[in-house]
LONUGU-242820 format. One record per residue (C-alpha): residue number from 0; residue in three letters; x, y, z. Coordinates in steps of 0.25 Angstrom, whole numbers, m for minus. Layout:
@i:NUM; aa:ALA; east:X; north:Y; up:Z
...
***
This chain:
@i:0; aa:MET; east:m28; north:m143; up:149
@i:1; aa:ALA; east:m34; north:m136; up:161
@i:2; aa:ASP; east:m33; north:m122; up:164
@i:3; aa:PRO; east:m22; north:m117; up:173
@i:4; aa:VAL; east:m27; north:m116; up:188
@i:5; aa:PRO; east:m21; north:m107; up:199
@i:6; aa:GLY; east:m8; north:m113; up:203
@i:7; aa:GLY; east:m6; north:m120; up:190
@i:8; aa:GLU; east:5; north:m118; up:180
@i:9; aa:GLY; east:m3; north:m110; up:170
@i:10; aa:MET; east:m5; north:m98; up:180
@i:11; aa:ALA; east:9; north:m92; up:177
@i:12; aa:PRO; east:6; north:m88; up:163
@i:13; aa:ARG; east:m7; north:m82; up:168
@i:14; aa:ARG; east:0; north:m74; up:178
@i:15; aa:GLY; east:9; north:m69; up:167
@i:16; aa:TRP; east:m3; north:m64; up:160
@i:17; aa:ARG; east:m8; north:m57; up:172
@i:18; aa:ARG; east:5; north:m49; up:174
@i:19; aa:LEU; east:4; north:m46; up:159
@i:20; aa:ASP; east:m10; north:m40; up:161
@i:21; aa:GLY; east:m5; north:m31; up:172
@i:22; aa:THR; east:6; north:m26; up:163
@i:23; aa:MET; east:m3; north:m24; up:152
@i:24; aa:ALA; east:m13; north:m16; up:161
@i:25; aa:VAL; east:m1; north:m7; up:165
@i:26; aa:ALA; east:4; north:m5; up:151
@i:27; aa:LEU; east:m10; north:m2; up:145
@i:28; aa:GLY; east:m13; north:7; up:156
@i:29; aa:ALA; east:0; north:15; up:154
@i:30; aa:ALA; east:m3; north:15; up:139
@i:31; aa:ALA; east:m17; north:21; up:141
@i:32; aa:LEU; east:m11; north:32; up:150
@i:33; aa:VAL; east:m2; north:37; up:138
@i:34; aa:PRO; east:m12; north:45; up:131
@i:35; aa:LEU; east:m17; north:52; up:144
@i:36; aa:VAL; east:m3; north:55; up:148
@i:37; aa:ALA; east:0; north:60; up:135
@i:38; aa:ALA; east:m12; north:69; up:134
@i:39; aa:LEU; east:m10; north:75; up:148
@i:40; aa:GLY; east:5; north:76; up:145
@i:41; aa:LEU; east:2; north:84; up:133
@i:42; aa:ALA; east:m8; north:93; up:140
@i:43; aa:ALA; east:2; north:96; up:151
@i:44; aa:TYR; east:13; north:99; up:142
@i:45; aa:LEU; east:5; north:109; up:133
@i:46; aa:GLY; east:0; north:115; up:146
@i:47; aa:TRP; east:14; north:117; up:152
@i:48; aa:SER; east:19; north:122; up:138
@i:49; aa:ALA; east:8; north:132; up:137
@i:50; aa:TYR; east:8; north:137; up:151
@i:51; aa:PRO; east:16; north:149; up:150
@i:52; aa:VAL; east:8; north:154; up:138
@i:53; aa:LEU; east:m5; north:151; up:145
@i:54; aa:ARG; east:m1; north:158; up:158
@i:55; aa:GLU; east:4; north:170; up:151
@i:56; aa:MET; east:m7; north:171; up:140
@i:57; aa:GLY; east:m19; north:166; up:149
@i:58; aa:LEU; east:m32; north:166; up:143
@i:59; aa:GLY; east:m26; north:175; up:131
@i:60; aa:PHE; east:m20; north:162; up:126
@i:61; aa:ILE; east:m34; north:158; up:122
@i:62; aa:THR; east:m40; north:171; up:119
@i:63; aa:SER; east:m29; north:179; up:112
@i:64; aa:THR; east:m28; north:179; up:97
@i:65; aa:GLN; east:m13; north:183; up:96
@i:66; aa:TRP; east:m2; north:173; up:94
@i:67; aa:THR; east:12; north:178; up:92
@i:68; aa:LEU; east:25; north:173; up:96
@i:69; aa:GLY; east:30; north:187; up:99
@i:70; aa:ASN; east:44; north:193; up:95
@i:71; aa:LEU; east:53; north:181; up:94
@i:72; aa:TYR; east:65; north:190; up:92
@i:73; aa:ALA; east:63; north:197; up:105
@i:74; aa:GLN; east:68; north:194; up:119
@i:75; aa:PRO; east:58; north:185; up:126
@i:76; aa:ILE; east:51; north:192; up:138
@i:77; aa:HIS; east:45; north:185; up:150
@i:78; aa:ARG; east:31; north:184; up:154
@i:79; aa:GLY; east:25; north:176; up:165
@i:80; aa:GLY; east:39; north:170; up:167
@i:81; aa:TRP; east:40; north:165; up:153
@i:82; aa:ALA; east:48; north:170; up:141
@i:83; aa:TRP; east:39; north:176; up:130
@i:84; aa:MET; east:43; north:182; up:117
@i:85; aa:PRO; east:38; north:197; up:116
@i:86; aa:GLY; east:24; north:199; up:110
@i:87; aa:ALA; east:21; north:184; up:111
@i:88; aa:GLN; east:6; north:181; up:112
@i:89; aa:TYR; east:m1; north:167; up:112
@i:90; aa:GLY; east:m16; north:167; up:109
@i:91; aa:ALA; east:m23; north:155; up:104
@i:92; aa:ALA; east:m37; north:161; up:101
@i:93; aa:VAL; east:m35; north:162; up:86
@i:94; aa:PHE; east:m31; north:147; up:86
@i:95; aa:LEU; east:m43; north:143; up:95
@i:96; aa:VAL; east:m52; north:150; up:85
@i:97; aa:GLY; east:m46; north:144; up:73
@i:98; aa:THR; east:m46; north:130; up:80
@i:99; aa:GLY; east:m61; north:132; up:83
@i:100; aa:LEU; east:m65; north:137; up:70
@i:101; aa:THR; east:m57; north:126; up:61
@i:102; aa:SER; east:m62; north:115; up:70
@i:103; aa:GLY; east:m76; north:120; up:72
@i:104; aa:LEU; east:m78; north:122; up:57
@i:105; aa:ALA; east:m71; north:109; up:53
@i:106; aa:LEU; east:m81; north:102; up:62
@i:107; aa:ALA; east:m93; north:109; up:56
@i:108; aa:LEU; east:m88; north:105; up:42
@i:109; aa:ALA; east:m84; north:91; up:45
@i:110; aa:THR; east:m95; north:86; up:54
@i:111; aa:PRO; east:m106; north:86; up:44
@i:112; aa:TRP; east:m98; north:79; up:34
@i:113; aa:ALA; east:m93; north:69; up:44
@i:114; aa:PHE; east:m107; north:65; up:48
@i:115; aa:LEU; east:m111; north:63; up:34
@i:116; aa:VAL; east:m99; north:55; up:31
@i:117; aa:ALA; east:m102; north:46; up:43
@i:118; aa:ALA; east:m116; north:45; up:40
@i:119; aa:TYR; east:m114; north:41; up:25
@i:120; aa:ALA; east:m103; north:31; up:29
@i:121; aa:THR; east:m112; north:24; up:40
@i:122; aa:PHE; east:m125; north:24; up:33
@i:123; aa:GLY; east:m125; north:28; up:19
@i:124; aa:ALA; east:m113; north:23; up:12
@i:125; aa:PRO; east:m112; north:9; up:5
@i:126; aa:PRO; east:m101; north:0; up:11
@i:127; aa:ARG; east:m90; north:3; up:1
@i:128; aa:ALA; east:m93; north:18; up:2
@i:129; aa:ARG; east:m92; north:17; up:17
@i:130; aa:LYS; east:m79; north:11; up:17
@i:131; aa:LEU; east:m73; north:21; up:7
@i:132; aa:LEU; east:m79; north:32; up:16
@i:133; aa:ALA; east:m73; north:27; up:28
@i:134; aa:ALA; east:m59; north:25; up:21
@i:135; aa:VAL; east:m60; north:40; up:16
@i:136; aa:VAL; east:m64; north:45; up:30
@i:137; aa:GLU; east:m53; north:37; up:37
@i:138; aa:THR; east:m43; north:42; up:26
@i:139; aa:MET; east:m47; north:56; up:29
@i:140; aa:ALA; east:m44; north:54; up:44
@i:141; aa:GLY; east:m30; north:49; up:41
@i:142; aa:ILE; east:m25; north:60; up:32
@i:143; aa:PRO; east:m14; north:68; up:39
@i:144; aa:SER; east:m19; north:83; up:42
@i:145; aa:VAL; east:m7; north:89; up:34
@i:146; aa:VAL; east:m13; north:82; up:22
@i:147; aa:TYR; east:m26; north:89; up:24
@i:148; aa:GLY; east:m19; north:102; up:27
@i:149; aa:LEU; east:m11; north:101; up:14
@i:150; aa:TRP; east:m23; north:98; up:6
@i:151; aa:GLY; east:m31; north:109; up:12
@i:152; aa:PHE; east:m20; north:119; up:10
@i:153; aa:LEU; east:m18; north:115; up:m5
@i:154; aa:ALA; east:m31; north:111; up:m10
@i:155; aa:LEU; east:m43; north:114; up:m1
@i:156; aa:ALA; east:m39; north:128; up:3
@i:157; aa:PRO; east:m38; north:134; up:m11
@i:158; aa:VAL; east:m52; north:128; up:m14
@i:159; aa:LEU; east:m58; north:133; up:m1
@i:160; aa:THR; east:m53; north:147; up:m2
@i:161; aa:ARG; east:m54; north:149; up:m17
@i:162; aa:VAL; east:m67; north:142; up:m20
@i:163; aa:VAL; east:m75; north:139; up:m8
@i:164; aa:ALA; east:m72; north:151; up:0
@i:165; aa:PRO; east:m77; north:161; up:m11
@i:166; aa:ALA; east:m90; north:153; up:m13
@i:167; aa:LEU; east:m92; north:153; up:2
@i:168; aa:ASN; east:m90; north:168; up:3
@i:169; aa:ARG; east:m100; north:170; up:m8
@i:170; aa:LEU; east:m110; north:161; up:m1
@i:171; aa:LEU; east:m108; north:165; up:14
@i:172; aa:THR; east:m105; north:180; up:13
@i:173; aa:PRO; east:m107; north:188; up:22
@i:174; aa:LEU; east:m108; north:178; up:33
@i:175; aa:PRO; east:m97; north:180; up:43
@i:176; aa:PHE; east:m85; north:170; up:45
@i:177; aa:VAL; east:m89; north:161; up:33
@i:178; aa:SER; east:m86; north:172; up:23
@i:179; aa:GLY; east:m75; north:182; up:20
@i:180; aa:PRO; east:m62; north:183; up:12
@i:181; aa:VAL; east:m53; north:171; up:10
@i:182; aa:GLU; east:m40; north:175; up:17
@i:183; aa:SER; east:m32; north:163; up:15
@i:184; aa:GLU; east:m32; north:149; up:9
@i:185; aa:THR; east:m29; north:143; up:23
@i:186; aa:ASN; east:m41; north:147; up:32
@i:187; aa:LEU; east:m51; north:142; up:41
@i:188; aa:LEU; east:m60; north:137; up:30
@i:189; aa:VAL; east:m49; north:128; up:24
@i:190; aa:ALA; east:m45; north:123; up:38
@i:191; aa:THR; east:m59; north:120; up:41
@i:192; aa:VAL; east:m61; north:111; up:29
@i:193; aa:VAL; east:m48; north:104; up:31
@i:194; aa:LEU; east:m51; north:101; up:46
@i:195; aa:ALA; east:m65; north:97; up:43
@i:196; aa:LEU; east:m60; north:86; up:33
@i:197; aa:MET; east:m50; north:82; up:43
@i:198; aa:ILE; east:m60; north:80; up:55
@i:199; aa:LEU; east:m71; north:74; up:46
@i:200; aa:PRO; east:m66; north:59; up:46
@i:201; aa:ILE; east:m65; north:59; up:62
@i:202; aa:GLU; east:m79; north:64; up:63
@i:203; aa:ALA; east:m85; north:55; up:52
@i:204; aa:ALA; east:m78; north:43; up:58
@i:205; aa:THR; east:m84; north:46; up:72
@i:206; aa:LEU; east:m98; north:48; up:66
@i:207; aa:ARG; east:m97; north:36; up:58
@i:208; aa:ALA; east:m93; north:27; up:70
@i:209; aa:ARG; east:m105; north:33; up:78
@i:210; aa:MET; east:m115; north:31; up:67
@i:211; aa:GLU; east:m110; north:16; up:65
@i:212; aa:ARG; east:m114; north:14; up:80
@i:213; aa:THR; east:m128; north:17; up:78
@i:214; aa:PRO; east:m135; north:4; up:82
@i:215; aa:ARG; east:m138; north:m4; up:70
@i:216; aa:ASP; east:m152; north:m9; up:75
@i:217; aa:TRP; east:m157; north:5; up:76
@i:218; aa:LEU; east:m153; north:7; up:61
@i:219; aa:ASP; east:m159; north:m6; up:57
@i:220; aa:GLY; east:m172; north:m4; up:65
@i:221; aa:ALA; east:m174; north:10; up:59
@i:222; aa:ARG; east:m171; north:5; up:45
@i:223; aa:ALA; east:m181; north:m7; up:47
@i:224; aa:LEU; east:m192; north:3; up:51
@i:225; aa:GLY; east:m190; north:10; up:37
@i:226; aa:TRP; east:m182; north:22; up:42
@i:227; aa:THR; east:m174; north:29; up:31
@i:228; aa:GLN; east:m159; north:31; up:32
@i:229; aa:ALA; east:m161; north:46; up:36
@i:230; aa:GLU; east:m171; north:42; up:47
@i:231; aa:VAL; east:m161; north:32; up:52
@i:232; aa:PHE; east:m149; north:42; up:52
@i:233; aa:TRP; east:m157; north:53; up:58
@i:234; aa:HIS; east:m165; north:46; up:69
@i:235; aa:LEU; east:m155; north:35; up:73
@i:236; aa:VAL; east:m141; north:38; up:68
@i:237; aa:TRP; east:m140; north:53; up:71
@i:238; aa:PRO; east:m144; north:52; up:86
@i:239; aa:TYR; east:m134; north:41; up:88
@i:240; aa:VAL; east:m123; north:49; up:81
@i:241; aa:ARG; east:m126; north:63; up:86
@i:242; aa:THR; east:m117; north:62; up:98
@i:243; aa:GLY; east:m106; north:56; up:89
@i:244; aa:LEU; east:m107; north:68; up:80
@i:245; aa:ALA; east:m102; north:77; up:91
@i:246; aa:GLY; east:m91; north:68; up:95
@i:247; aa:ALA; east:m86; north:67; up:81
@i:248; aa:MET; east:m86; north:82; up:80
@i:249; aa:LEU; east:m78; north:83; up:93
@i:250; aa:LEU; east:m68; north:73; up:88
@i:251; aa:GLY; east:m67; north:81; up:75
@i:252; aa:LEU; east:m65; north:93; up:83
@i:253; aa:GLY; east:m54; north:86; up:91
@i:254; aa:ARG; east:m47; north:83; up:77
@i:255; aa:ALA; east:m49; north:97; up:72
@i:256; aa:LEU; east:m44; north:104; up:84
@i:257; aa:GLY; east:m30; north:98; up:83
@i:258; aa:GLU; east:m28; north:98; up:68
@i:259; aa:THR; east:m15; north:105; up:64
@i:260; aa:MET; east:m8; north:103; up:51
@i:261; aa:ALA; east:m20; north:104; up:42
@i:262; aa:VAL; east:m26; north:116; up:49
@i:263; aa:LEU; east:m12; north:123; up:49
@i:264; aa:MET; east:m11; north:121; up:34
@i:265; aa:VAL; east:m25; north:127; up:30
@i:266; aa:SER; east:m29; north:136; up:41
@i:267; aa:GLY; east:m20; north:148; up:39
@i:268; aa:ASN; east:m15; north:148; up:53
@i:269; aa:ALA; east:m18; north:162; up:56
@i:270; aa:LEU; east:m13; north:168; up:69
@i:271; aa:ASN; east:m19; north:179; up:77
@i:272; aa:VAL; east:m31; north:181; up:68
@i:273; aa:LEU; east:m45; north:175; up:71
@i:274; aa:PRO; east:m52; north:170; up:58
@i:275; aa:HIS; east:m63; north:179; up:54
@i:276; aa:ASP; east:m69; north:169; up:43
@i:277; aa:TRP; east:m67; north:155; up:38
@i:278; aa:TYR; east:m57; north:160; up:28
@i:279; aa:SER; east:m48; north:165; up:38
@i:280; aa:PRO; east:m35; north:158; up:42
@i:281; aa:VAL; east:m35; north:152; up:56
@i:282; aa:ALA; east:m26; north:145; up:65
@i:283; aa:THR; east:m29; north:133; up:75
@i:284; aa:LEU; east:m22; north:129; up:87
@i:285; aa:ALA; east:m16; north:116; up:81
@i:286; aa:ALA; east:m12; north:123; up:68
@i:287; aa:THR; east:m6; north:135; up:76
@i:288; aa:ILE; east:3; north:125; up:85
@i:289; aa:ALA; east:9; north:119; up:73
@i:290; aa:GLY; east:10; north:131; up:65
@i:291; aa:GLN; east:16; north:140; up:76
@i:292; aa:LEU; east:26; north:130; up:82
@i:293; aa:ASP; east:37; north:133; up:73
@i:294; aa:SER; east:36; north:148; up:76
@i:295; aa:ALA; east:34; north:145; up:91
@i:296; aa:LEU; east:47; north:138; up:92
@i:297; aa:THR; east:54; north:151; up:88
@i:298; aa:ASP; east:50; north:157; up:101
@i:299; aa:PRO; east:62; north:156; up:110
@i:300; aa:THR; east:53; north:157; up:123
@i:301; aa:GLY; east:45; north:145; up:119
@i:302; aa:MET; east:32; north:152; up:122
@i:303; aa:ALA; east:27; north:151; up:108
@i:304; aa:VAL; east:28; north:136; up:109
@i:305; aa:ARG; east:21; north:136; up:123
@i:306; aa:ALA; east:10; north:144; up:117
@i:307; aa:LEU; east:8; north:133; up:106
@i:308; aa:GLY; east:8; north:123; up:118
@i:309; aa:GLY; east:m4; north:132; up:123
@i:310; aa:LEU; east:m11; north:130; up:110
@i:311; aa:GLY; east:m9; north:115; up:110
@i:312; aa:LEU; east:m15; north:115; up:124
@i:313; aa:VAL; east:m27; north:122; up:120
@i:314; aa:LEU; east:m28; north:113; up:108
@i:315; aa:PHE; east:m26; north:100; up:117
@i:316; aa:ALA; east:m37; north:105; up:126
@i:317; aa:LEU; east:m47; north:107; up:114
@i:318; aa:THR; east:m44; north:94; up:108
@i:319; aa:VAL; east:m46; north:86; up:121
@i:320; aa:VAL; east:m59; north:93; up:124
@i:321; aa:ALA; east:m64; north:90; up:110
@i:322; aa:ASN; east:m60; north:75; up:111
@i:323; aa:LEU; east:m66; north:74; up:125
@i:324; aa:ALA; east:m79; north:80; up:120
@i:325; aa:ALA; east:m79; north:71; up:108
@i:326; aa:ARG; east:m78; north:58; up:117
@i:327; aa:ALA; east:m88; north:63; up:127
@i:328; aa:VAL; east:m98; north:67; up:115
@i:329; aa:ALA; east:m95; north:54; up:107
@i:330; aa:GLY; east:m98; north:46; up:119
@i:331; aa:ALA; east:m111; north:52; up:124
@i:332; aa:GLY; east:m120; north:47; up:113
@i:333; aa:PRO; east:m126; north:33; up:110
@i:334; aa:GLY; east:m117; north:23; up:105
@i:335; aa:ARG; east:m105; north:27; up:113
@i:336; aa:ARG; east:m93; north:18; up:110
@i:337; aa:ALA; east:m80; north:25; up:114
@i:338; aa:ALA; east:m67; north:21; up:108
@i:339; aa:TRP; east:m60; north:24; up:121
***
């Protein structure tokens, strides 16, 4: 049968397909706008919610270490055209420091192990061990954070504070910050270890994907010349993966910044006190939002909830910057293959 020609009977179905193409283009374009609209809407709402607190506190919202809801049994007062409870102060400095310390120390702990896991899975493991290791890493990535937090609180915290901490104190005294009295079983050290275990899978998976994209002809040529596995890795794989390492770290940072339940359960959630060593209780932005929401709802003026919105806005901004930086760094090196 001959193909339909212009003006023939077969053109009607084709016109229907063309109309469907137009409809699909509009529908897919609208669907693609949903994440952008949601992100902009979230940022706009957080900014609107936090505006009274940010206007009244100014730069003090970032630099102040005092966070108190004030006297919730007194009559509200008016400041800047808004009702506040007497004595209310909202400063995020303690939470910013806690977030930076937990995320930074967790990255420092997790990144070397993630690199070694990725290298072994790519170049050193037998096929069966490689599949098993991949399954373990994927399982770790899928474990709910509350399970990590419960395990950290019940099992890890006692071991770290009663066994590991005294040994570290004997070894590292009198070095500042890494030695001192153990004040609580929920502290910066426990939060760091739990958070490191949680971000290790995403870093290991990112690094493994980067290593697997090393050109195969490079590796085969080097081995044909008699290079050892160490020489191949150092001279070929490492330069190829180096930029991917920074991208993996930034992706891990994005995960660490927003981690909530696990950190809330093992960090101590200390308010108004800056940590003076890694055995001190700490509070992070995300954990404080979750931990203080119930108390904030008792504020009849609603200003405490707006202050939590300010914390959310700061956390949102930090997470966006970390993820944008990760995409920029991951796409800057050789072998670029962006998923989006």
